[in-house]
C-alpha positions as CSV (number, residue, x, y, z in Angstrom):
1,M,0.0,0.1,0.1
2,N,3.2,2.2,0.7
3,K,4.4,1.6,-2.5
4,L,1.7,2.4,-4.1
5,K,1.0,5.6,-2.5
6,L,4.5,6.4,-3.4
7,L,4.3,5.4,-6.8
8,L,1.1,7.9,-7.3
9,G,2.8,11.0,-5.5
10,A,5.7,10.5,-8.0
11,L,3.3,10.5,-11.2
12,L,1.1,13.3,-9.7
13,V,4.5,15.5,-9.2
14,T,6.2,14.3,-12.3
15,S,2.7,15.0,-14.3
16,S,2.4,18.4,-12.6
17,Q,5.9,19.6,-13.6
18,M,5.2,18.6,-17.2
19,L,2.4,20.6,-17.0
20,F,3.7,23.3,-15.5
21,A,6.7,23.2,-18.1
22,Q,4.5,22.8,-21.0
23,G,3.0,25.8,-19.9
24,A,6.5,27.7,-19.6
25,K,6.9,27.3,-23.1
26,N,4.3,29.4,-24.4
27,I,6.0,32.0,-22.9
28,H,8.5,34.2,-25.8
29,I,10.7,37.3,-25.4
30,N,8.3,39.7,-28.2
31,E,10.2,43.1,-28.5
32,V,13.1,44.6,-26.7
33,L,13.9,48.4,-26.2
34,T,17.5,49.4,-24.8
35,N,17.6,53.2,-25.5
36,N,14.7,54.2,-24.1
37,T,14.6,58.3,-24.3
38,T,10.5,58.9,-24.9
39,S,9.0,55.7,-24.9
40,I,7.0,54.5,-22.1
41,Q,7.4,55.3,-18.4
42,D,7.6,53.2,-15.3
43,E,5.1,54.2,-12.1
44,Y,7.9,56.9,-11.1
45,G,7.9,58.7,-14.3
46,N,11.4,56.9,-15.2
47,R,12.4,55.6,-18.8
48,Q,14.2,52.5,-18.6
49,A,15.2,49.9,-21.0
50,W,12.5,47.3,-20.8
51,I,11.8,43.9,-22.2
52,E,8.3,42.6,-23.6
53,L,6.8,39.0,-22.6
54,E,3.9,37.7,-25.0
55,N,1.9,34.7,-23.4
56,S,1.3,32.8,-27.0
57,S,-1.3,30.3,-25.6
58,F,-5.0,31.1,-24.6
59,T,-4.8,30.3,-21.1
60,T,-3.1,31.9,-18.3
61,Y,0.3,31.4,-17.3
62,N,2.0,33.0,-14.3
63,V,5.7,34.0,-15.1
64,R,6.7,34.7,-11.3
65,G,9.5,32.8,-10.2
66,M,11.0,32.9,-14.0
67,F,14.2,34.5,-14.7
68,I,15.7,37.1,-17.0
69,A,19.5,36.2,-18.0
70,T,21.8,38.8,-20.2
71,D,25.1,37.1,-19.1
72,R,26.0,34.5,-21.7
73,R,28.1,32.6,-18.8
74,V,24.7,31.5,-17.5
75,L,25.4,28.6,-21.1
76,N,28.2,26.8,-19.3
77,E,26.9,23.5,-19.0
78,N,28.8,22.9,-16.1
79,L,27.2,25.4,-14.0
80,S,25.2,24.2,-11.5
81,A,21.6,25.8,-11.1
82,P,22.1,27.9,-7.9
83,E,25.4,29.2,-9.7
84,R,23.4,29.8,-12.8
85,I,20.8,31.5,-10.7
86,K,23.0,33.8,-9.0
87,M,23.9,35.5,-12.7
88,M,20.2,35.5,-13.4
89,S,17.5,38.3,-12.4
90,M,14.1,36.5,-11.3
91,I,10.7,37.9,-11.7
92,P,9.1,38.5,-8.7
93,S,6.0,37.5,-7.3
94,G,3.5,39.7,-5.2
95,D,1.5,41.2,-8.7
96,N,-1.4,40.4,-10.1
97,R,0.2,41.6,-13.8
98,T,2.9,38.4,-13.7
99,A,-0.3,36.1,-14.1
100,M,-0.3,36.3,-17.9
101,G,-3.9,35.4,-19.8
102,G,-4.0,34.3,-23.4
103,Q,-2.6,36.3,-25.8
104,K,-1.4,39.0,-23.3
105,H,1.8,40.7,-22.7
106,L,4.2,41.5,-19.8
107,L,6.5,44.9,-19.8
108,L,9.7,44.2,-17.3
109,F,11.8,47.3,-16.7
110,C,15.4,46.5,-16.5
111,N,18.7,48.5,-15.4
112,T,16.4,49.3,-12.0
113,N,16.4,48.0,-8.6
114,P,13.8,45.6,-7.9
115,A,12.8,47.3,-4.4
116,Q,11.4,50.3,-7.1
117,G,8.6,47.6,-8.0
118,K,7.3,44.6,-8.4
119,L,8.2,44.5,-12.5
120,H,11.6,46.0,-11.9
121,L,15.0,43.9,-12.7
122,S,18.7,44.1,-11.8
123,A,19.2,43.0,-15.5
124,Q,21.6,45.1,-16.8
125,V,20.9,45.9,-20.9
126,P,23.7,48.1,-22.4
127,I,22.7,51.6,-24.4
128,S,23.2,51.1,-28.2
129,E,25.1,48.2,-27.9
130,P,24.7,44.8,-28.6
131,V,22.7,42.6,-26.1
132,W,22.2,38.7,-25.3
133,I,18.4,38.4,-23.6
134,A,17.3,34.9,-22.4
135,L,14.4,33.8,-20.4
136,Y,15.1,30.8,-18.1
137,N,12.3,28.3,-16.4
138,G,11.7,28.7,-12.9
139,N,14.5,25.8,-12.4
140,G,17.0,28.1,-13.6
141,I,18.2,25.3,-15.7
142,E,15.5,25.1,-18.8
143,L,16.3,27.7,-21.3
144,I,12.7,28.8,-22.6
145,D,13.3,31.6,-25.4
146,S,16.5,33.8,-26.4
147,V,17.3,36.5,-28.8
148,T,20.2,38.9,-29.2
149,V,19.3,42.4,-30.0
150,P,21.7,44.7,-32.0
151,A,22.7,48.1,-31.2
152,L,19.6,50.2,-31.6
153,A,19.4,53.7,-31.9
154,A,17.2,55.9,-29.3
155,D,13.8,54.8,-28.9
156,Q,14.4,52.4,-31.9
157,S,12.7,48.6,-30.5
158,Y,13.9,45.1,-31.8
159,A,10.3,43.1,-32.0
160,K,9.3,39.8,-33.5
161,V,6.6,40.2,-36.3
162,N,4.8,37.5,-37.9
163,G,7.9,35.0,-36.4
164,R,10.7,37.5,-37.6
165,W,13.0,39.8,-35.7
166,T,13.1,43.2,-37.0
167,V,14.4,46.8,-35.9
168,K,11.2,49.0,-35.4
169,G,11.2,52.8,-35.3
170,A,10.4,55.0,-32.4
171,E,7.0,55.7,-34.4
172,N,6.0,52.1,-34.5
173,V,7.0,50.9,-31.1
174,T,4.6,48.9,-29.3
175,P,4.9,48.2,-26.2
176,G,2.0,45.9,-24.4
177,I,0.5,45.3,-27.4
178,E,0.9,43.5,-30.8
179,N,3.6,43.8,-32.8
180,F,2.5,44.0,-36.2
181,I,0.2,47.3,-35.3
182,E,2.6,49.7,-37.2
183,A,1.9,53.2,-37.7
184,S,3.9,53.4,-41.6
185,E,2.5,49.7,-42.9
186,T,1.5,50.4,-46.3
187,K,-1.8,48.9,-47.6
188,I,0.2,46.4,-49.4
189,E,2.6,45.4,-46.2
190,K,-0.8,44.8,-44.3
191,F,-2.2,42.7,-47.1
192,K,0.4,40.7,-47.3
193,R,0.8,40.0,-43.4
194,E,-3.2,39.3,-43.0
195,D,-3.1,37.6,-45.9
196,P,0.6,35.3,-46.5
197,H,-1.3,32.3,-48.2
198,G,-3.2,34.8,-51.0
199,F,-6.2,32.9,-50.1
200,A,-8.3,36.1,-49.8
201,M,-6.2,37.9,-52.7
202,A,-8.0,34.6,-54.9
203,I,-11.2,34.7,-53.4
204,M,-11.4,38.6,-54.1
205,A,-10.2,38.1,-57.6
206,M,-12.6,35.4,-58.4
207,G,-15.4,37.5,-56.9
208,I,-14.5,40.4,-59.0
209,V,-14.5,38.4,-62.4
210,F,-17.8,36.9,-61.5
211,T,-19.2,40.5,-60.9
212,C,-18.3,41.5,-64.0
213,L,-19.2,38.5,-65.8
214,A,-23.1,39.1,-64.1
215,T,-22.7,42.4,-64.7
216,L,-22.2,41.9,-68.7
217,W,-24.8,39.4,-68.6
218,I,-27.5,41.4,-67.3
219,F,-26.2,44.3,-69.5
220,F,-26.4,42.1,-72.6
221,T,-29.7,40.3,-71.9
222,L,-31.8,43.7,-71.3
223,F,-29.9,45.2,-74.8
224,G,-31.5,42.1,-76.6
225,M,-34.6,42.7,-75.2
226,V,-34.7,46.4,-76.1
227,M,-33.5,45.0,-79.7
228,R,-36.2,42.5,-80.1
229,H,-38.8,44.7,-79.4
230,L,-37.8,47.6,-81.7
231,E,-37.5,44.5,-84.2
232,T,-41.1,44.1,-83.4
233,A,-42.1,48.0,-83.8
234,K,-40.4,48.1,-87.1
235,K,-42.4,44.7,-88.4
236,V,-45.7,46.0,-87.1
237,A,-45.4,49.5,-88.5
238,N,-44.4,48.0,-92.1
239,K,-47.5,45.8,-92.2
240,Q,-50.4,45.8,-93.8
241,P,-52.9,46.9,-93.5
242,I,-51.3,50.2,-92.1
243,K,-50.4,51.0,-96.0
244,P,-53.6,50.0,-97.5
245,I,-55.8,51.9,-95.2
246,T,-53.4,55.3,-96.1
247,K,-53.4,54.7,-99.7
248,T,-57.4,54.0,-99.5
249,V,-57.7,57.5,-97.3
250,E,-55.7,58.7,-99.9
251,K,-57.6,57.5,-103.4
252,T,-61.0,58.5,-101.5
253,L,-59.8,62.2,-100.7
254,E,-59.2,61.9,-104.7
255,V,-62.0,60.8,-105.8
256,A,-63.9,63.0,-103.5
257,H,-62.0,65.8,-104.8
258,A,-62.7,65.1,-108.6
259,T,-66.3,64.4,-108.1
260,S,-66.8,67.5,-106.3
261,N,-65.1,69.3,-109.0
262,V,-67.4,67.4,-111.8
263,L,-70.4,68.1,-110.0
264,Q,-69.6,71.9,-109.2
265,E,-68.8,72.4,-112.9
266,G,-72.4,70.5,-113.6
267,F,-74.2,72.9,-111.8
268,D,-73.0,75.9,-112.8
269,K,-73.3,74.4,-116.8
270,R,-77.0,73.6,-115.4
271,G,-76.9,70.1,-116.6
272,R,-75.8,70.5,-119.8
273,D,-73.1,68.3,-120.8
274,M,-74.8,65.7,-118.2
275,E,-74.0,62.4,-120.1
276,V,-70.0,63.6,-120.2
277,Y,-70.2,64.1,-116.2
278,M,-72.1,61.1,-115.4
279,A,-69.5,59.2,-117.6
280,V,-66.6,61.0,-115.7
281,I,-67.8,60.0,-112.1
282,G,-69.0,56.9,-113.6
283,M,-65.2,56.2,-114.6
284,A,-64.1,57.8,-111.3
285,L,-66.3,55.0,-109.4
286,R,-64.7,52.4,-111.1
287,Q,-61.0,53.3,-111.0
288,Y,-61.7,53.5,-107.0
289,E,-63.3,50.4,-106.8
290,D,-60.3,48.6,-108.7
291,D,-57.8,51.0,-107.2
292,V,-58.9,49.5,-103.3
293,H,-59.2,45.9,-104.6
294,D,-55.5,45.8,-105.9
295,V,-53.9,46.9,-102.7
296,E,-56.0,44.9,-100.1
297,S,-58.4,42.2,-100.2
298,G,-59.2,43.0,-96.5
299,V,-59.8,46.6,-97.1
300,I,-63.6,47.4,-96.5
301,T,-64.6,49.3,-100.1
302,I,-68.1,50.3,-100.9
303,K,-69.8,48.6,-103.2
304,S,-73.0,49.5,-105.7
305,K,-76.5,48.8,-105.0
306,D,-79.7,49.7,-107.1
307,T,-81.7,51.7,-104.7
308,D,-83.7,53.0,-107.7
309,W,-83.4,56.5,-106.4
310,D,-83.1,58.2,-109.9
311,D,-87.3,57.2,-110.0
312,E,-88.2,60.7,-109.4
313,Y,-85.6,62.3,-112.3
314,S,-88.6,62.3,-114.7
315,Q,-90.3,64.6,-111.7
316,M,-87.1,67.3,-112.4
317,T,-86.4,67.2,-115.9
318,H,-89.2,70.1,-116.5
319,W,-85.9,72.2,-114.8
320,H,-83.7,71.6,-117.7
321,D,-83.5,71.1,-120.9
322,P,-84.4,67.7,-122.1
323,I,-81.8,65.2,-122.5
324,T,-82.2,61.5,-123.4
325,P,-79.6,59.6,-121.9
326,T,-77.7,57.1,-124.0
327,N,-76.8,54.9,-121.2
328,H,-79.5,54.0,-119.1
329,N,-77.6,51.8,-117.0
330,A,-75.5,54.8,-115.7
331,P,-76.6,56.2,-112.7
332,R,-78.3,59.9,-112.8
333,I,-78.0,62.4,-109.9
334,P,-80.8,64.9,-109.7
335,T,-79.9,68.5,-110.3
336,T,-81.3,71.8,-107.9
337,P,-83.9,73.6,-109.2
338,E,-83.3,77.1,-111.0
339,L,-84.5,80.0,-108.5
340,H,-86.2,83.0,-110.5
């Protein structure tokens, strides 16, 4: 029983250490500024060199008890843990800010006295000179992350952007936030950063192409409909019976005018040469019938019909000189009596 308890205890301690170590590996050095003249100030209004840590996971991890080293001698594998820890600066406990949430950042001030604040470290960071900075686990043995910072001008920082370290100008320094937020970043650079594999570019290009094709389809569809309607309108305009009706009206007006002239001349002559006028009227009517039927069979025409209207002709002859008509079948037109 005692052996079983010891075995379970050992497994529990080992698993806890593994989980703790796994959480520590999510902490990285994110940005470093060595020559601070106009950048962020500490709680006392002083400008110190600073190191920014980032929790790349989505879970909270407390970095208290971890170490910051700027002396390469700690890389000597022959050193014991206590000897190595003496050359490091420990992140103190007692500050809630050391419990870093997922995707959060923590700023540590260097070249200062830990007595000035919980986030102040005694680690020495030279100004305007290259410096090696390392992050060690709480056991003082396991190296979590490290970076060699080049010599930087005043207020420049050395930051990791999309997994690559780069020097950032004073106007682009981002203490406590994501490093890819840069004031001087062009639209092309931002697009490359946000779409490194080109998927968004491909989708946008296909969307533009399909939009243009859809617009062209709509345009030509509407254009075709308009042209079809215009063609139909032209066919209707050129189709019968518009032309026959027009020609019939013209012919009717022509015959009416000629008949009116003949009748007027007949009245003026008081019935003289009546046979001539009657023959002219008959020929005009005949020509009218022939012309109308030659234009189109569907046109309504006037056909002659014997209504015996000329029965009164004999009663009206005493107003005129006696005339013997040569053609009894021709229609007779009564004349008006002469006023005395």
